[in-house]
C-alpha positions in Angstrom: -9.7 137.4 20.9 -11.2 140.7 22.1 -8.5 141.1 24.7 -5.8 140.8 22.1 -6.7 144.3 20.9 -6.6 146.0 24.3 -7.1 145.4 28.0 -10.8 145.5 29.0 -13.1 145.4 32.0 -15.6 142.6 32.1 -18.5 145.1 31.6 -16.8 146.5 28.5 -16.3 142.9 27.2 -20.0 142.3 27.5 -20.8 145.3 25.4 -18.2 144.4 22.7 -19.6 140.8 22.5 -23.1 142.3 21.9 -21.7 144.8 19.3 -19.5 142.4 17.4 -21.3 139.1 17.6 -25.0 140.1 18.0 -25.9 138.5 21.3 -25.9 139.6 24.9 -24.2 137.3 27.4 -25.6 136.9 30.8 -24.7 139.6 33.4 -22.1 137.5 35.2 -20.9 135.3 32.3 -18.0 137.5 31.3 -16.8 137.6 34.9 -17.0 133.8 35.3 -15.2 133.2 32.0 -12.5 135.7 32.8 -12.0 134.2 36.2 -11.5 130.7 34.7 -9.2 132.1 31.9 -7.1 133.8 34.6 -6.9 130.7 36.7 -5.6 128.8 33.7 -3.0 131.5 32.9 -4.6 132.7 29.6 -5.4 136.2 30.9 -4.1 138.3 33.7 -5.8 141.1 35.6 -4.8 144.3 37.3 -6.8 146.6 39.5 -6.8 150.1 38.0 -8.7 152.6 40.1 -12.0 150.9 40.9 -12.0 148.5 38.0 -10.3 145.1 37.3 -8.8 145.2 33.8 -8.0 142.0 31.9 -5.4 141.4 29.2 -4.3 138.3 27.3 -1.0 136.6 28.3 1.6 135.0 26.1 0.1 131.6 27.0 -3.4 132.9 26.0 -2.1 134.2 22.6 -0.5 130.8 21.9 -3.8 129.1 22.7 -5.7 131.5 20.6 -3.4 130.7 17.6 -4.0 127.0 18.2 -7.8 127.5 18.3 -7.7 129.5 15.0 -5.8 126.8 13.3 -8.2 124.1 14.6 -11.3 126.0 13.4 -9.6 126.8 10.1 -8.9 123.1 9.7 -12.6 122.3 10.4 -13.8 124.8 7.9 -11.5 123.4 5.2 -12.6 119.9 6.0 -16.2 120.7 5.3 
């Protein structure tokens, strides 16, 4: 969801999670999650200067929409 707004470095993502959701993920957690998301084609990365920047792919946006509908359905169910 956070990558939909702009491309981010994993370290920036960690700060945004803390800011927006009120918890601090482990130091390597963002890197591990981004690696798996990239392996599955939901995000892509590009080396820019000395940082690897991540952005959501079309496949990732489609999956994000499906997840939103799923959770919306759960909320309406309860």
